[in-house]
MARDREN-895034 format. One line per field, with one value per residue (C-alpha): x, z, y. Coordinates in Angstrom, 3 decimals, m for minus. Layout:
px <- X;... .
pz <- Z;... .
py <- Y;... .
# end
This chain:
px <- m28.052;m26.219;m23.225;m23.841;m22.275;m20.820;m19.605;m17.179;m17.067;m15.596;m13.519;m9.720;m7.765;m11.176;m9.406;m10.871;m8.295;m7.582;m11.551;m10.942;m8.262;m9.905;m12.892;m11.144;m7.789;m5.568;m8.982;m8.113;m6.834;m6.170;m6.809;m8.263;m11.695;m13.304;m12.051;m9.771;m6.332;m7.975;m7.275;m10.004;m9.399;m12.219;m12.170;m14.128;m15.599;m13.936;m16.984;m19.601;m18.316;m21.551;m20.479;m17.773;m16.577;m15.417;m12.996;m13.898;m11.509;m11.239;m13.585;m15.329;m18.113;m20.227;m19.291;m17.363;m14.580;m12.032;m11.902;m11.842;m15.314;m16.799;m15.444;m17.426;m20.322;m20.752;m20.058;m22.829;m25.504;m24.491;m23.389;m26.080;m24.141;m26.509;m25.050;m23.046;m20.677;m20.092;m17.287;m17.552;m14.256;m16.134;m12.941;m14.245;m18.165;m19.487;m17.136;m17.662;m21.195;m21.285;m20.675;m23.090;m25.551;m24.669;m24.332;m28.374;m29.398;m28.450;m31.057;m29.008;m29.537;m26.501;m24.892;m22.447;m19.302;m18.457;m14.680;m12.334;m15.160;m12.106;m10.398;m13.257;m14.123;m10.576;m10.851;m13.788;m15.929;m19.250;m21.487;m24.743;m25.125;m28.874;m29.623;m27.598;m29.053;m32.610;m32.070;m30.471;m32.770;m29.947;m28.310;m24.754;m22.203;m19.292;m15.859;m11.909;m10.791;m7.191;m8.305;m10.717;m13.267;m17.176;m16.139;m18.547;m21.023;m20.690;m20.997;m24.282;m25.921;m25.095;m26.060;m29.232;m29.927;m29.007;m32.228;m34.076;m33.143;m34.840;m33.633;m33.117;m36.538;m35.320;m34.118;m36.047;m33.536;m33.505;m35.572;m36.846;m35.419;m33.275;m36.294;m38.502;m35.658;m34.819;m38.795;m39.586;m36.516;m37.522;m40.921;m39.387;m36.773;m39.206;m39.290;m35.668;m34.452;m36.739;m35.790;m31.789;m32.598;m30.929;m32.383;m34.489;m33.372;m29.785;m30.602;m31.700;m29.290;m26.555;m28.866;m28.755;m25.116;m24.881;m23.431;m22.739;m22.352;m25.698;m27.280;m26.337;m27.180;m30.602;m31.016;m32.482;m33.718;m32.731;m36.070;m35.680;m32.508;m33.048;m35.904;m33.673;m31.474;m34.105;m34.972;m31.536;m31.108;m33.996;m32.748;m29.664;m31.015;m33.164;m30.466;m27.576;m25.000;m24.083;m25.936;m23.052;m22.846;m26.783;m26.376;m23.579;m25.007;m28.103;m26.417;m23.797;m27.030;m28.738;m25.691;m25.145;m29.001;m28.766;m24.802;m26.260;m28.473;m26.092;m22.791;m20.804;m17.594;m16.046;m12.210;m10.391;m9.013;m5.914;m4.966;m5.869;m4.052;m1.031;m0.989;m1.263;2.255;3.694;2.875;4.430;8.009;7.109;4.708;7.236;7.897;11.964;12.700;9.659;11.911;15.146;13.536;11.960;15.230;16.940;14.018;15.099;18.629;18.280;16.018;18.715;20.992;19.130;18.357;21.340;23.878;22.288;19.460;19.577;22.928;23.309;20.123;21.444;24.829;22.691;20.985;23.813;25.006;21.987;21.572;25.727;25.147;22.160;23.820;27.024;24.727;23.099;26.101;27.384;23.939;24.569;28.205;26.724;24.619;26.874;24.683;26.431;28.828;25.902;23.042;25.091;26.068;22.770;21.451;24.325;25.753;22.496;19.724;21.006;23.369;20.738;17.955;19.885;21.604;18.525;17.095;19.771;18.486;14.877;16.077;16.620;13.393;11.141;13.385;13.413;8.945;8.715;9.948;7.842;4.895;5.314;5.524;2.625;0.482;1.597;0.119;3.286;3.331;0.248;2.310;5.229;2.883;1.534;5.277;6.189;3.171;4.995;8.047;6.107;3.788;7.388;7.817;4.139;2.323;0.590;1.386;m1.161;1.435;3.467;1.106;1.624;5.527;5.843;3.765;6.765;9.017;7.315;6.713;6.071;3.209;0.813;2.338;1.479;m1.796;m2.842;m2.091;m5.835;m6.921;m5.699;m8.333;m6.209;m4.798;m1.968;m1.115;m1.710;0.654;3.405;3.243;3.213;6.706;8.214;7.122;9.627;12.708;11.750;13.499;11.509;12.192;13.476;15.843;17.243;19.054;21.384;21.973;22.884;25.209;27.226;27.550;28.548;31.656;32.394;31.257;30.756;31.785;29.385;26.091;23.595;25.327;25.432;21.655;20.643;22.397;20.791;17.480;18.188;19.382;16.202;14.357;16.410;16.041;12.235;12.789;14.671;12.554;9.451;10.824;11.750;8.334;6.324;7.904;7.635;5.134;3.292;2.876;m0.073;m1.039;m1.543;m4.993;m5.746;m4.470;m6.616;m6.223;m6.902;m3.900;m5.042;m4.235;m0.705;m1.857;0.572;0.812;m0.700;2.001;m0.866;m1.060;2.586;3.750;0.628;2.261;5.625;3.999;2.600;5.739;7.875;5.231;5.534;9.590;9.556;7.162;9.346;12.310;10.841;9.171;10.500;14.178;13.641;13.221;15.769;18.393;17.995;17.963;21.322;23.378;21.822;23.307;26.584;27.168;26.581;28.068;26.393;27.383;25.583;29.135;29.043;31.577;34.171;34.709;31.616;33.848;32.979;29.299;26.027;25.791;28.881;28.570;25.133;26.759;30.000;28.114;25.921;28.935;30.129;27.423;28.313;31.475;31.536;29.804;32.437;31.051;31.732;31.936;29.692;28.616;27.615;25.478;23.547;22.446;20.974;19.243;18.127;16.970;13.931;12.046;12.721;15.273;16.304;17.428;20.328;21.756;20.948;22.337;25.800;25.997;25.320;27.924;30.231;29.711;27.858;28.049;31.844;33.031;30.759;32.804;35.882;33.946;32.427;35.720;37.544;33.841;33.897;35.776;34.158;33.506;32.062;30.233;28.290;27.611;26.104;23.608;22.618;21.735;19.699;18.131;16.925;16.477;13.458;11.239;10.647;7.941;5.298;5.379;5.737;2.540;0.920;2.035;0.824;m2.653;m2.701;m1.903;m3.743;m1.339;1.899;3.003;2.887;4.416;7.464;8.114;8.187;10.808;12.685;12.941;13.658;16.210;17.923;17.883;19.625;22.275;22.839;23.023;25.719;27.154;27.603;28.364;31.368;33.294;32.924;33.590;37.142;38.000;38.109;38.930 .
pz <- 6.462;3.339;4.078;5.968;4.332;6.043;5.216;7.557;6.436;8.108;7.632;7.111;11.194;12.508;13.772;10.998;10.411;13.962;14.199;11.277;12.568;15.949;13.940;11.878;13.400;11.100;8.879;6.441;2.424;0.238;m3.351;m5.351;m5.831;m9.324;m12.353;m9.903;m7.852;m5.042;m2.279;m0.403;2.494;3.361;6.183;8.114;11.912;14.679;16.772;13.926;11.419;9.256;8.553;6.201;6.387;3.772;4.958;2.567;1.676;4.285;2.886;3.901;1.721;m1.235;m3.899;m6.659;m6.499;m5.940;m6.360;m3.048;m2.683;m5.897;m4.773;m1.485;m3.003;m5.867;m3.525;m1.161;m4.050;m6.223;m3.637;m1.220;2.251;4.909;7.495;7.062;10.150;10.653;12.400;13.909;15.821;18.987;19.612;16.237;16.180;14.504;11.801;11.503;11.487;7.946;6.516;8.643;7.002;3.766;4.554;6.050;2.613;0.774;3.377;4.171;7.883;9.696;13.078;14.439;16.258;18.573;18.405;20.876;23.852;26.258;25.279;25.646;29.285;30.262;29.277;31.272;28.428;28.122;25.113;25.805;23.301;24.159;23.351;19.903;19.030;19.404;17.816;14.739;15.001;14.421;16.885;18.354;20.456;22.527;21.527;21.729;18.705;20.096;23.503;22.051;24.315;23.022;20.366;21.618;22.321;18.786;17.469;19.290;17.779;14.075;14.713;16.095;13.103;10.556;12.138;11.892;8.249;9.070;6.454;7.505;7.227;9.270;6.534;6.478;8.566;6.049;5.670;4.206;0.453;0.568;1.536;m1.363;m3.456;m2.519;m2.395;m5.682;m7.370;m6.074;m7.282;m10.899;m10.046;m8.675;m11.462;m12.648;m9.543;m8.629;m12.228;m11.407;m8.004;m6.448;m2.884;m4.014;m1.280;m1.913;m5.774;m5.214;m2.726;m5.501;m8.281;m6.398;m5.957;m9.558;m9.306;m13.050;m12.243;m10.766;m13.796;m15.936;m13.678;m13.448;m17.624;m16.889;m20.286;m21.478;m20.141;m16.215;m16.572;m17.467;m14.703;m12.223;m12.944;m12.562;m9.173;m7.650;m9.572;m7.520;m4.067;m4.338;m5.424;m2.258;m0.011;m1.635;m1.835;m4.228;m4.221;m2.275;0.462;1.005;1.703;3.803;5.793;6.035;7.203;9.890;11.171;11.814;13.195;15.481;16.916;17.569;19.657;21.548;23.489;23.651;23.449;26.600;25.859;28.683;27.406;24.055;24.763;26.000;23.035;21.188;23.638;23.641;19.865;19.874;22.425;19.912;16.944;17.809;17.029;14.718;11.956;13.083;9.888;9.981;12.440;10.764;7.833;9.825;12.751;9.889;8.321;12.023;12.624;9.251;10.211;13.170;12.029;9.037;12.023;14.257;11.168;9.395;12.077;15.218;14.461;11.126;10.537;13.334;12.059;8.578;9.636;11.338;8.506;5.867;8.181;8.358;4.487;4.290;6.533;4.430;1.742;2.396;3.487;0.292;m1.627;0.290;m0.977;m4.035;m4.013;m1.969;m4.563;m7.487;m9.605;m12.789;m12.062;m14.215;m11.895;m8.871;m10.415;m11.326;m8.027;m5.594;m8.086;m9.248;m7.175;m3.957;m4.406;m6.417;m3.527;m0.758;m1.760;m1.614;1.375;4.058;3.326;4.972;8.237;7.079;5.536;8.396;10.697;8.784;8.072;12.022;12.375;9.421;10.527;14.068;12.555;10.216;12.878;15.513;13.340;12.261;8.594;8.033;9.648;7.477;4.377;5.785;6.196;2.910;1.703;1.024;m0.373;m2.659;m3.540;m4.877;m7.602;m8.451;m6.399;m2.978;0.190;m0.882;m3.551;m0.680;0.245;m2.955;m2.486;1.109;m0.366;m2.972;0.002;0.452;m2.895;m6.550;m7.364;m4.921;m5.058;m8.607;m8.092;m4.844;m7.588;m8.215;m5.060;m6.403;m7.853;m10.313;m13.362;m13.892;m10.486;m11.145;m13.763;m12.193;m9.438;m11.172;m13.416;m9.935;m7.211;m8.369;m7.103;m3.708;m3.452;m2.928;m0.535;m3.175;m3.462;0.103;m0.372;m3.276;m0.675;1.585;m0.385;m1.829;1.758;3.511;0.225;0.304;3.423;6.303;8.813;7.244;6.579;7.980;6.330;2.522;2.909;4.529;1.503;m0.744;m0.111;m0.076;m3.455;m4.907;m2.643;m4.235;m7.896;m7.595;m6.661;m9.315;m12.087;m10.208;m11.055;m14.730;m15.335;m13.998;m16.373;m19.415;m19.348;m16.354;m16.523;m13.955;m10.221;m7.836;m6.190;m2.744;m0.212;3.020;4.929;8.890;11.518;13.616;17.024;18.225;19.643;20.730;17.838;18.028;18.110;16.031;13.250;13.158;13.206;10.773;8.190;8.779;8.257;4.723;3.462;4.577;2.620;m0.291;m0.146;m0.082;m2.439;m5.187;m3.626;m4.730;m7.754;m10.037;m8.335;m8.375;m12.341;m13.061;m10.762;m12.678;m15.934;m15.154;m14.173;m17.645;m19.697;m18.023;m17.633;m21.014;m25.198;m27.818;m28.961;m25.858;m24.683;m20.498;m19.582;m16.447;m17.609;m17.808;m19.863;m23.011;m22.273;m23.773;m20.895;m21.061;m25.070;m24.326;m20.963;m23.021;m25.190;m21.839;m20.270;m23.025;m22.069;m18.733;m18.662;m18.675;m14.795;m13.733;m13.999;m17.117;m16.007;m18.001;m14.825;m13.451;m16.614;m17.017;m13.186;m14.097;m16.757;m14.446;m12.312;m14.392;m13.582;m9.698;m8.264;m6.195;m8.813;m8.929;m5.724;m6.871;m10.515;m9.171;m6.762;m9.170;m11.297;m8.784;m7.646;m4.547;m1.302;m0.539;m3.855;m3.748;m2.124;m3.791;m7.177;m6.196;m5.201;m9.188;m10.153;m9.028;m6.706;m3.457;m5.963;m8.933;m6.157;m5.121;m8.511;m9.398;m6.123;m7.622;m10.561;m8.865;m6.718;m9.961;m13.238;m14.668;m11.706;m12.146;m14.823;m12.859;m11.702;m15.260;m16.047;m13.175;m14.980;m18.164;m16.348;m14.883;m17.817;m20.256;m22.838;m23.308;m25.016;m21.910;m19.697;m21.668;m21.778;m18.413;m17.534;m20.626;m18.453;m15.613;m16.414;m18.514;m14.996;m13.552;m16.194;m16.156;m12.155;m12.263;m14.724;m12.798;m9.769;m10.992;m13.505;m10.540;m8.000;m10.123;m10.264;m6.208;m5.061 .
py <- m22.705;m20.692;m18.572;m15.030;m12.290;m9.555;m6.098;m3.804;m0.133;2.825;6.111;5.192;5.413;4.254;1.117;m1.304;m3.057;m4.056;m5.187;m7.223;m9.069;m9.433;m11.122;m13.231;m13.849;m16.276;m17.078;m14.406;m13.970;m11.329;m10.599;m7.754;m6.724;m7.911;m5.183;m2.987;m2.760;m2.289;m4.887;m6.491;m8.765;m11.237;m13.898;m16.295;m15.008;m17.244;m17.021;m17.411;m19.465;m19.568;m16.033;m14.457;m10.712;m8.400;m5.622;m2.422;0.363;2.931;5.578;9.140;9.108;6.954;9.982;8.372;10.387;7.592;3.942;3.063;4.827;3.071;m0.386;0.290;1.179;m1.155;m3.811;m2.841;m2.486;m5.726;m8.385;m7.901;m8.166;m9.611;m7.043;m3.976;m3.876;0.445;0.607;4.393;5.709;7.356;9.685;11.534;10.334;13.346;12.686;9.379;9.216;11.069;7.938;6.576;8.536;7.476;3.923;4.251;5.042;1.742;0.041;m2.916;m3.913;m2.566;m2.335;0.056;m0.573;2.148;1.746;3.057;3.560;3.256;5.974;8.227;6.349;7.550;10.926;11.702;12.114;9.987;8.362;7.270;3.933;3.355;6.697;6.804;3.733;4.630;8.303;5.847;2.654;1.202;m1.434;0.473;m1.934;m0.410;m1.674;m1.260;m3.338;m2.796;m4.748;m7.205;m5.356;m5.956;m8.367;m10.739;m8.854;m7.464;m11.041;m11.374;m8.287;m9.385;m12.637;m10.850;m8.411;m11.370;m13.535;m10.332;m9.456;m5.758;m2.760;0.672;2.564;5.981;7.711;11.003;13.176;15.989;19.107;22.483;22.769;19.639;17.751;19.233;18.235;14.461;13.752;15.208;13.901;10.312;10.397;10.835;7.907;5.477;3.329;3.349;2.754;m0.197;m1.602;m1.128;m2.554;0.619;1.644;4.993;7.554;6.703;7.322;10.584;11.899;10.859;12.515;15.613;15.762;15.685;11.827;10.496;7.233;6.882;8.728;5.937;2.833;4.269;4.726;8.334;9.768;13.244;15.096;13.461;14.665;18.461;18.064;16.768;19.797;22.268;20.688;20.627;24.104;25.677;24.372;25.684;29.438;28.790;28.091;30.038;27.480;24.535;21.411;19.308;21.730;21.841;17.656;18.368;20.936;18.632;15.506;17.473;19.297;15.785;14.723;17.780;16.990;13.460;13.944;16.784;14.429;11.463;12.555;14.025;15.882;17.372;17.495;16.027;12.336;11.751;10.115;14.078;16.000;13.815;13.624;17.678;18.000;15.183;16.933;19.771;18.391;15.920;18.014;21.506;23.384;22.979;20.364;17.478;16.207;15.862;14.140;11.547;10.927;10.408;7.899;6.474;6.359;4.713;2.217;1.000;1.135;m1.224;m3.441;m3.991;m3.737;m4.494;m7.107;m8.004;m8.488;m10.707;m12.963;m12.666;m14.837;m17.432;m17.802;m17.871;m20.565;m22.681;m22.453;m23.516;m26.721;m27.678;m26.996;m28.969;m31.827;m32.189;m31.717;m35.017;m36.942;m36.090;m37.276;m40.130;m41.062;m40.788;m38.192;m36.761;m33.498;m31.377;m32.207;m31.708;m28.234;m27.518;m28.087;m26.705;m24.324;m23.006;m23.708;m23.176;m20.777;m18.443;m19.082;m19.596;m16.147;m14.806;m16.411;m15.298;m11.789;m12.741;m11.492;m8.126;m7.538;m8.994;m7.125;m3.542;m4.261;m4.962;m1.190;0.517;m1.355;0.056;3.501;2.932;1.672;4.588;7.094;8.559;7.675;10.001;12.680;12.237;12.990;16.395;17.081;16.014;18.042;21.593;19.827;18.084;20.922;22.518;19.775;20.266;17.290;16.874;15.188;12.295;11.827;10.755;8.182;6.039;6.373;5.612;2.649;2.208;1.646;m1.935;m3.007;m0.690;m2.748;m1.674;1.478;2.202;0.739;3.260;6.080;5.283;6.888;10.195;12.547;14.431;12.481;14.748;13.998;10.404;9.801;12.067;10.124;6.352;7.808;8.767;6.139;3.233;5.554;5.036;2.086;m1.020;m3.867;m6.367;m3.815;m4.573;m7.889;m5.936;m3.226;m6.028;m7.996;m4.896;m2.935;m5.826;m6.408;m2.809;m0.920;m2.834;m0.361;2.222;0.000;2.770;5.503;4.310;2.860;6.371;8.317;5.527;6.053;9.911;9.603;8.263;10.967;13.439;12.165;12.095;15.571;16.950;15.145;16.774;19.998;18.861;17.319;20.265;22.651;20.470;17.083;17.672;21.069;22.561;22.720;19.869;19.118;20.290;17.917;16.960;14.340;13.208;13.163;9.713;10.111;8.329;4.879;2.296;m0.191;m3.573;m6.278;m8.629;m6.387;m5.997;m9.582;m9.925;m7.486;m8.888;m12.412;m11.221;m9.770;m12.739;m14.908;m12.868;m12.843;m17.026;m16.915;m15.076;m16.741;m20.507;m19.483;m16.414;m16.609;m20.230;m20.688;m17.602;m18.997;m22.437;m20.505;m18.506;m21.435;m23.384;m20.498;m19.760;m23.652;m24.318;m22.741;m22.061;m26.181;m26.851;m28.419;m28.412;m25.652;m25.561;m21.647;m19.590;m17.087;m18.691;m19.634;m18.033;m16.023;m14.299;m13.850;m11.341;m10.323;m9.144;m6.892;m5.113;m4.688;m1.816;0.093;m0.039;0.554;4.345;3.509;1.448;m2.026;m3.285;m7.162;m9.026;m10.979;m7.395;m6.511;m10.087;m9.872;m6.162;m7.726;m10.296;m8.185;m6.889;m10.051;m9.686;m7.311;m10.067;m12.001;m9.520;m11.246;m14.783;m14.072;m12.947;m15.652;m18.177;m16.502;m16.676;m20.419;m19.515;m17.401;m18.464;m17.183;m14.448;m11.528;m12.489;m12.162;m8.994;m7.542;m8.133;m6.621;m3.471;m0.809;1.060;3.817;2.060;m0.363;2.699;3.629;m0.142;0.490;3.583;2.229;m0.495;1.792;3.986;1.770;0.199;m2.218;m5.526;m6.870;m7.019;m2.991;m2.590;m4.419;m2.170;0.876;m0.171;m0.927;2.359;4.519;2.366;1.904;m0.063;2.723;5.151;2.698;1.734;5.789;5.620;2.725;4.280;7.952;5.866;3.847;7.131;8.844;5.570;6.059;9.606;9.522;6.551;7.798;11.073;9.575;7.097;10.029;12.479;10.350;9.116;12.889;13.088;9.936 .
# end
């Protein structure tokens, strides 16, 4: 039997990721859709080994406004999944069914997974799934993805639909002027749709919307386009509204009709009521941002002082034990001194110093995942909308910036969801000012050496500094390079929910796996390269003193540039250059140059003062991101010229801010 392909589609915050994890467990992998930077998750069903399922991006419609919407429709049209599993939030069923109406037009066999039915029932409400299924002519299965209820029923229904392989035929839910327009256009493009293998109803609907991509896909003649345009104008004139509003009214009228007989609501769900009460505080006009800062301060304290700091100490002790054991084995094997130094002072010192920060990264993302799964992060974007609007952006730009706290690469990629080219370019420029997780080892190293009793406060100040620089840059750019106004911001605020520990731990594992991959690839190679350059001179003589090494000769030139910032030591300059490959390399480079963890703190004390160490933190926060982020910037902006200008601006900001911190601080301290 050939492999069955399922497509999981639904609105954002409908529980799609939770359902995907419940269906696949650990049988999944992540990649990108071909040709675009939108993430794709693919998994094999645990209870249906012959089937694989693709988790399509969360969307609200199939209109080509964002890359997510284009990816979803193109995947269904060109990859021909056997069944669409359409997840619908039962607590917001009317809004969710709007996407369902459009998915039906693709005429692919479909199953509706009516999620969060437990919340509906607990609130005294009721949805007649049998009647709803009959109205839509689509199987409807009540589930609770978070509690894994109804999952087996859903899989059985999917198997049945796969076996029957019956396309959706109940599509004529329009009437009046919209009905006449759709059928007139369908008659004109029937042959074109057949040749392009695009469902006729879907093609006609998109043409009514004025979908340029559909016009191109159908290869329509100019005469046909003129006729279609006349038909649409007649419809708009008769209804006294525009084309998109006419289609929206048609769909919502039908949704209202079917929900009238199958959905019975006494009140909002308890989750919705609870969310309204909580939001009075968390989205408060004046208290929203201070509460967010307080929450982040608590998270940093728990991460770096209470839990992460202790676990990091254990990790360091474990790495030291392994390092000493390997060193003893090498001594017993009587290997040459340079090979011993390469393995211990190069690989173990470089990779080991970075690995010791793994607990901190895992703990931090545990807390951030809790905030995201609870629904709080969506509130942060809402609260930040007013502030971002003052610098010429909307709250929607905060989503990539928020992702930037994890990694700049997916954050830059996610700017494709912004419909305004101006907003997109400006967000790409400002997002790297948000401190990514790769910089955490640098913060941990510097704070442990210079600010051990004030770790949380130093970290909150550094994260805040990134936001302040982004705001000031936005104000400058708004008046100069990116003049204009931001796009309107519309986003859904999901009900607060207790986070799924499974999802949280899966997120933690993904971050840990990514960190370990970098440690044993990029950091591994960088550590060996740094060791070689600091262990040999230009005549390739093995050195005991790295001050005359190849690396030192380069570092001494760069050190003059950084001297006004307070860190004119060649080792610090070299570490910053290595950080371009990956920010964790700053730590591994300093560790290799200092002879490992035992000599690192002593070396740091000789390189920095408390003030210059903070200036160093500010510079590492703001200067150009890693090579991978630079490549992502080039890909999104479309040219190396714009990408280079972007990183030059970011590095210039870093230099100016670090210079001001050190020079002004020197006057008062």
